[in-house]
N, C-alpha and C positions, 0 to 999 in steps of 0.2 A: 414568045417562046419560053421565057423563064416562068411566066404565069402558068402556062400549060404544064411545065415540069413540076411546079409547086403543087398544082391541083392533082396531078397524077400521083404524087407522093402522099397525099392525104388518105387516111384510111377510109373505107367505104362508108362507115358510120358517120365520119366527119363530113363527107361530101353530101350525104343525105341531110345531115343537120344544117349544113350551109344552104341547101335548097329550101329547107323549112324556114330558116331565118330570112332568106330572100323573099319567100312567099309572104311571110308576115309583114315585111316592109311594103310589099305590093298592096296587101290588104290595108295597111296604114295609109298608103297614098290614095286609095279610092274611098276611104272612110267618110269623107265629106258628103258623098252621095247618100249615105245612110243617116246623116245627122238629123234631118227632120223626122224621119220615122223613129229614130231612137228617142226623140223627145216627145213624140205624140202620145198623149195620155187618153186612153179609152177604157173607162171604168167598166163598161159593159163587156169588155173582153179580158178582164183581169184573171190571172192565174189559169190561162188556157194551156193545155198540154201541147207538146209538139204536134204540128199538123202541116198540111201543104201550105196553108196561108201563113203560118208562123213556125218555121222549121225547128226553132229552138224553144217554142212556146212564148208565153208572155209573163210579165212580172206582176206584182201586186197592184200596179197602177195601169195595167193593160198595155204597157209598152212592149214592143217587139224585142225579144231577148237577143235574137240574131243581130239586129241592127245595133243594139246596145253593146254587144260584145265586139262588133266590128268598130263602132265609134270609140270604144275604149282602147283599141289597139295602138293608135299612134301615141296616146298619152303614156300608156304603160311602157312602150318601147323607148320613147324619147327620155322619160325619166330614168329608166335603167341605163341608157347609153350616156346621158349627161352626168348622172351621179357616179357612174364608173369612171368617167373622164376626170371628174373632180377628185375622186379617190386616187386615181393614177397620178395626177399632177402633184397632189400633196405628198403622196408616197414617194415619188421619184425625188422631189426636192429634199425631203428629210433623209431618205435612204442614201441618195447620192452624196449629200453633204457629209453624212456620217462616214461613208466608205472612202470618200476622197480625202478628207482632212485627217481621219484617224485620231489617235490619241484621246485627249480629254473630250473633244467634240464627239467622237465616236462613242465613247463611254456613256456620256450623258444622253445622246440621242438614242442609243441602243436600249438604255433603260426605259426611256419614254415609249419606244416601240413595244418593248416587252410588256409594259403596264397596259398599253392599249390592247394588246393581243389577249391579255388576261381578263379584260372587262367583258361581261355578258353584253354582246352588241345589241341584242333586241331590247334589253332594259335601258341601255344608254340611248337608243333610238327613240324609245317611247318617252323618256324624260325630256329629250331635246324637242321632239315634236309637240309634246304637251305644253311646253313653256313658250314656244314660238308661235306667231300668228300663222294659221293654216293657209298654205299656198303651195303651188308646185315648187317655187324656189326654196321654201322651208323644207319640203320633203327631200329635195335634191341635196341641200346643204346638210341636213341631218344624216342622210345616208353617206354622203361623201366624207364628212368629217368624223364618222365613226368607223369607217372601213378601210382607211388608208394604210393602216399598220402592216397588213399583209403585203401590199405593194412596196412599202418601204423596206421590208425585210428582203424581198427579191432584189430591189434596186441596190441596196447596200452590198449584198453578196456579189452581184455582177460588177459593181464599181470597184470593189476590193480586188477583183481579178484583173480588171482592165487598167487600173491606174498605174500598174507596174509594167505594162507592155511598152514596147519600143516607141510606138507612135505617140503615146501619151507623154512619155519622158521627153521625147523630142519637142513636143509642143510646149512643155514647161521650160525647156532649155532655150527655146526661141522667144521666151517672154510672153507667151499667150496668157491672157487673163483667166482666172478660175472660171467665171461664167462661160467664157468662150470654149474652154476645154470641156466643161460639162455638157454644153449644148452641141458643139461641133464634133466632139470625139467620143465622149462617154455615152451620151444618150443614144446615138444610132446603133452602137454596138451592144448596149444593154437592152435595146428595144424588144428583141424576140421574146425573151421570157416575160417581159412586162406586158406584151400584147396578149400572151397566154393568160396572165393574171387578170388583165382587163376583161378578157372574154368571160372568164369565170365571174368577174365582178359584175358584168351586165346582168347575168342570170340572178345573182344574189340581190342586186339592187331592185330588179323587177319584183322578186319575191318579197323583199323588205317593204317596198311601197305597197304591195298588196296587203301585207300584214298590218301596216299602219292604217290603211284605208278601211280594212275589215274591222279594226278596233275603234274606228271613228276619230282618229287623230291624223288622218292623211289628207287627201285632197278635198277641199270644200266643194259643195254644190255650186254651180251646175256641172263642174268637171266630173267626168266619169272614167273610172279605171276598172280593171278586172276585180281588184280587191273591194272597190266600192260596190260593185254589183253583187259580189259574194256576201257583203255585210248584211243584206236583207234575207239571205237564204235560210239561216237558222230559224227565223220566225215562221217559215212556211215549209220546213223540210218534210213534214209528214204528208202534205197534200200537194206540194209542188217541188218534186225532187230535181226538176230540170234547172231550177234557179241556181243550184250549186254545181250541177254536172257540167254544163257547157262552159261557163267562165272558168271552172276548175280545170277542164281539159285544155282550154286555151293557155292558162297559166302554166300547167304542167308541161305541155309541148314546148312552150317558149323557153322555159328554164332548162329543160332537158336538151333542147337543140343547142343552146349556147354552151352548156356544159360539155356536150359531146364534141362540139366544134373546138372548144378549148382543149379538150383531151387530144384531138387530132393535131392541132397546132403544136401542142407540147411534144407529141411524138415526132413531128417533122423537124422541129427546132432541135430536139435532142439528137436526132440522126445527123443533122447538119453539124452539130457541135462535135459528135464523135468522129465524123468523117474529116473534119478539119484537123 
C-alpha cells in the first residue's frame, strides 16, 4: 500500500523515467544473448548503414552496432550504480562526521568538502584514470573518489538538523556509541535526500565513464561501454553517422531518465518534509 501511494505521488515524468530505467536493466539482463554477435568481426560488412539485418548499422570492423549497444548496457549501468554507491558511502561518512561532531572537526572537514567541490571534476578524473591501471575498478574508484563532496554536503546538512532531535539526544543519553547513533538513527533519517543525490550521481557516473572511455583512459578492451563505442565515431563521422547516433541516444536517454527520476524523488521527499 505504501509503495502504491509513493508511486502515485511521483510526477508523471518521474514515472516515465522509472519505466525507462527498468527497461534498461531488463536490456542489461538479456545482453548476454547478444554477446557473440557483438564480438563477431565481419570485414565484408563494415560500415553498413542501418538496415533490416543490422537495425543500428555496423561499425568499422563489421560488428553489429545494435548488439554492441546492448552488450555495453550492463557495463555502463553497473559502473554508474557502483560508482554512485562509492561516492555516497564516502560522502555520508565525511558529511555525517562533520555534522555530528561539529566544532573543529566540522571546520576541517567542511574546508575539505569545499576544496573538492571547487576542483574541476573532469580534470581530476582524467588525472586519476591516466595514472592508475585501466580496469572497471579503476574507473569506479576514480569516479567515486572525485564526486563524493556533493553527497557529503547533503549528509552534513541533514545530520546537523537531526543530531539535535529528541531521539538522537535520547540515544546519546542512554550511552549509545557514535557509530551506532550514526548507523541506527542518523542514516535512516538522512537517507531520503541522499537517495536523491545518489540518483543524480548514477547519471553523472555513467556520463563520466563514457567520457573517460571516449578519451581512451576508461575501460580496456575487450570490455565495451557506450563511451568506448563512441570513441571510434569521430574517425568515420562523415560516412558513418550511425556510429555516434545510436550509442549517443542510449547514453542520453539513460542519463536523462536517472536525472528525471531524481527530480521526481526530490519533489516527493520535499513534500514529505513539508507535510511533516
